[in-house]
C-alpha positions as CSV (number, residue, x, y, z in Angstrom):
1,M,18.6,1.2,2.3
2,E,15.7,-0.6,0.7
3,W,14.4,-3.9,2.3
4,W,15.7,-6.2,-0.5
5,E,19.3,-4.8,-0.1
6,E,19.4,-6.2,3.4
7,Y,17.3,-9.3,3.1
8,F,18.8,-10.9,0.1
9,G,22.0,-12.0,1.8
10,E,22.6,-14.4,4.6
11,A,19.0,-14.2,5.8
12,F,17.7,-15.3,2.5
13,C,20.2,-18.2,2.3
14,L,18.8,-19.5,5.6
15,T,15.4,-19.8,4.1
16,A,16.2,-20.8,0.6
17,I,18.2,-24.1,0.7
18,A,15.0,-26.2,0.3
19,M,14.4,-24.5,-3.1
20,N,17.4,-26.4,-4.6
21,L,15.1,-29.4,-4.8
22,H,12.7,-27.6,-7.2
23,A,15.3,-26.2,-9.6
24,K,15.4,-29.3,-11.9
25,R,11.6,-29.5,-12.1
26,E,11.3,-25.8,-12.8
27,I,13.9,-25.8,-15.6
28,D,12.3,-29.0,-17.1
29,F,9.0,-27.2,-17.2
30,I,10.4,-24.0,-18.8
31,L,12.5,-25.8,-21.4
32,N,9.4,-27.8,-22.4
33,K,7.5,-24.6,-23.1
34,V,10.1,-22.7,-25.2
35,E,11.9,-23.5,-28.4
36,I,15.6,-22.6,-28.1
37,P,18.7,-24.1,-29.9
38,D,21.0,-26.5,-28.3
39,D,23.7,-23.8,-28.2
40,A,21.3,-21.2,-26.8
41,R,22.7,-18.3,-24.8
42,I,20.6,-17.7,-21.6
43,L,20.4,-14.8,-19.2
44,D,19.3,-15.5,-15.6
45,M,18.5,-12.0,-14.2
46,C,18.2,-11.8,-10.4
47,C,19.7,-15.3,-10.3
48,G,20.2,-15.3,-6.5
49,Y,22.6,-18.0,-5.5
50,G,22.4,-19.6,-9.0
51,R,20.2,-22.7,-8.6
52,H,18.5,-22.2,-12.1
53,S,21.7,-21.1,-13.8
54,L,23.6,-24.1,-12.5
55,E,20.9,-26.5,-13.7
56,L,20.9,-24.9,-17.2
57,A,24.7,-25.1,-17.4
58,K,24.6,-28.7,-16.4
59,R,22.5,-29.3,-19.5
60,G,25.1,-27.7,-21.7
61,Y,23.7,-24.2,-22.2
62,S,25.8,-21.0,-22.0
63,V,24.5,-19.0,-19.1
64,L,25.1,-15.6,-17.5
65,G,23.7,-15.2,-14.0
66,V,23.3,-11.6,-12.7
67,D,22.2,-10.5,-9.2
68,Y,22.5,-7.3,-7.1
69,S,23.6,-9.2,-4.0
70,E,27.3,-9.7,-3.7
71,T,26.7,-12.3,-1.0
72,L,24.5,-14.4,-3.3
73,I,26.8,-14.0,-6.3
74,N,29.7,-15.2,-4.2
75,K,27.7,-18.2,-3.1
76,A,26.7,-18.9,-6.7
77,Q,30.3,-18.7,-7.9
78,S,31.5,-21.0,-5.2
79,A,29.2,-23.7,-6.5
80,N,30.1,-23.1,-10.1
81,V,31.7,-26.2,-11.6
82,F,30.8,-25.2,-15.2
83,E,33.1,-22.2,-15.7
84,D,33.4,-22.9,-19.4
85,K,29.6,-22.5,-19.7
86,L,28.5,-20.4,-16.8
87,Q,29.5,-16.9,-15.5
88,F,28.1,-15.0,-12.5
89,I,28.4,-11.2,-12.2
90,K,27.0,-8.5,-9.9
91,G,24.5,-6.2,-11.6
92,D,21.5,-4.1,-11.0
93,I,18.3,-4.9,-13.1
94,R,17.4,-1.2,-13.1
95,N,20.4,-0.2,-15.2
96,Y,22.0,-3.4,-16.5
97,I,22.8,-3.2,-20.2
98,A,23.2,-6.6,-21.8
99,T,26.3,-6.8,-24.0
100,E,24.5,-9.3,-26.3
101,K,21.0,-10.5,-27.0
102,Y,19.8,-13.9,-25.5
103,D,17.7,-16.8,-26.8
104,L,16.1,-17.0,-23.3
105,V,15.9,-14.5,-20.5
106,L,14.7,-15.7,-17.1
107,N,13.4,-13.6,-14.2
108,L,12.2,-16.1,-11.6
109,F,11.2,-16.2,-7.9
110,V,9.1,-13.1,-8.3
111,S,11.8,-10.4,-8.8
112,I,9.6,-7.7,-10.4
113,G,8.0,-5.0,-8.2
114,Y,10.7,-4.8,-5.4
115,F,11.4,-1.1,-5.8
116,S,9.5,1.7,-4.1
117,S,9.6,3.7,-7.3
118,E,7.2,2.7,-10.1
119,T,9.6,4.1,-12.6
120,E,12.3,1.7,-11.4
121,N,10.0,-1.3,-11.5
122,I,9.1,-0.4,-15.1
123,K,12.8,0.0,-15.9
124,S,13.4,-3.5,-14.7
125,V,10.9,-4.9,-17.2
126,E,12.6,-2.8,-19.9
127,T,16.0,-4.3,-19.1
128,L,14.6,-7.8,-19.4
129,C,12.9,-7.1,-22.7
130,N,15.9,-5.4,-24.3
131,A,18.1,-8.4,-23.5
132,V,15.9,-10.8,-25.6
133,K,16.9,-11.4,-29.2
134,K,14.4,-11.5,-32.0
135,G,12.6,-14.8,-31.8
136,G,13.8,-15.4,-28.3
137,Y,11.8,-15.9,-25.1
138,L,11.3,-14.1,-21.8
139,V,10.0,-16.2,-18.9
140,L,8.7,-14.4,-15.7
141,E,7.5,-15.8,-12.4
142,I,5.1,-13.3,-10.9
143,N,2.6,-13.2,-8.0
144,N,-1.0,-14.0,-9.1
145,S,-2.9,-10.8,-8.5
146,E,-6.1,-12.8,-8.4
147,N,-4.9,-14.9,-5.5
148,I,-2.7,-12.9,-3.1
149,Q,-1.3,-15.0,-0.3
150,E,-2.1,-13.2,3.0
151,G,-2.0,-14.2,6.7
152,E,0.6,-15.8,8.8
153,E,3.1,-18.5,7.7
154,I,5.7,-20.3,9.9
155,T,8.6,-22.1,8.2
156,K,11.3,-24.3,9.7
157,A,14.7,-23.9,8.1
158,R,18.1,-25.4,8.6
159,H,20.1,-25.1,11.8
160,G,16.9,-24.7,13.9
161,T,16.0,-21.4,12.2
162,I,12.3,-20.4,12.4
163,I,10.9,-17.9,9.9
164,K,7.5,-16.3,10.8
165,T,6.0,-14.2,8.0
166,E,2.9,-12.1,8.2
167,R,1.4,-10.8,4.8
168,W,-1.3,-8.3,4.0
169,Y,-2.3,-6.7,0.7
170,D,-3.2,-3.1,0.1
171,A,-5.5,-3.1,-2.9
172,D,-5.3,0.7,-3.3
173,S,-1.5,0.9,-3.6
174,K,-1.3,-2.7,-5.1
175,I,1.5,-3.4,-2.5
176,L,1.9,-6.7,-0.8
177,H,3.4,-6.0,2.7
178,S,5.2,-8.6,4.6
179,K,6.8,-8.6,8.0
180,R,9.3,-11.5,8.3
181,K,11.0,-12.5,11.6
182,V,14.0,-14.8,11.2
183,N,14.8,-16.5,14.5
184,T,18.2,-18.3,14.6
185,Q,19.8,-20.0,17.6
186,D,21.8,-16.8,18.1
187,N,19.5,-13.9,17.4
188,Q,16.3,-12.6,15.8
189,K,16.0,-10.1,12.9
190,E,12.9,-8.5,11.4
191,Y,12.4,-7.4,7.8
192,D,9.7,-5.3,6.4
193,M,9.1,-6.3,2.8
194,N,7.0,-4.5,0.2
195,I,6.3,-5.8,-3.3
196,R,4.3,-4.0,-6.0
197,I,1.8,-6.6,-7.4
198,Y,1.3,-6.4,-11.2
199,T,-1.5,-8.1,-13.0
200,I,-0.6,-10.3,-16.0
201,Y,-2.3,-7.6,-18.2
202,E,0.0,-4.9,-16.8
203,I,3.0,-7.1,-17.5
204,M,1.8,-7.8,-21.0
205,E,1.3,-4.1,-21.7
206,M,4.8,-3.2,-20.5
207,C,6.4,-5.9,-22.5
208,E,4.5,-5.2,-25.7
209,K,6.3,-1.8,-25.9
210,Y,9.4,-3.7,-26.7
211,N,7.8,-6.1,-29.1
212,V,7.8,-8.9,-26.5
213,R,4.4,-10.6,-26.8
214,Y,2.4,-12.8,-24.5
215,V,2.4,-16.5,-25.4
216,Q,0.9,-18.3,-22.4
217,H,0.9,-18.4,-18.6
218,Y,0.7,-21.3,-16.2
219,N,-0.4,-22.2,-12.7
220,G,3.1,-22.1,-11.3
221,Y,5.3,-24.8,-12.8
222,T,2.4,-27.1,-13.9
223,D,0.1,-27.4,-16.8
224,S,-3.0,-26.9,-14.7
225,E,-5.6,-24.7,-16.2
226,L,-6.7,-23.5,-12.7
227,A,-4.2,-20.6,-12.7
228,E,-6.5,-18.4,-10.6
229,K,-6.0,-20.9,-7.7
230,S,-2.2,-20.5,-7.7
231,T,-0.3,-17.8,-5.8
232,K,2.3,-17.7,-8.5
233,L,2.1,-17.6,-12.3
234,V,4.8,-18.5,-14.9
235,V,4.5,-16.2,-17.9
236,I,6.0,-17.1,-21.3
237,L,6.6,-14.2,-23.7
238,K,8.3,-14.1,-27.1
239,K,10.0,-11.2,-29.0
240,D,8.9,-10.4,-32.5
């Protein structure tokens, strides 16, 4: 079992609730950077528990949210009050075949590079690019390879949960290693997390094979020009 298969379930939900507060701002930012029709069809790949999908459906867009985690998909569906506009399904980014092309494809919260196989990581990008219609957009959130977050971080989550994360980067393998300890009132679990870090130029090269071209990138969800100072980049691409 790979680390993400175990982590992206209840453990992730303990740490993730605070991110709900950012979903509106992040979708505001993305929609301000792309040109899509009012009746746009949107694919939210690796949607997690659906915070971005829900925000988009709230605005009237037709959205499909896909995630590997059955736990997260169930949580997303339980929050779905837009069933005429929003659907959640379980799917694997490595072999998911979209049944239609989308005006906007999202892959947020750094969901590229999770697999131990380089071939499978590249296949993930292929899946995303193939789902974009001609003239449509692909929006990725990736780690900034020029500013890798290392060291120790302690986060307080709900119900008294304490999350301690230690990160270190191996420049030779381009892998960001993390050891995360999740301490609840009842127990402690440890997760070893390993993410392949891609440069923006590697992402551009992979996407160009599918006629998906770089448009712009940003310092997280801001218009700051100091992208090298951010640990995350938001990358906008468009299909020819």
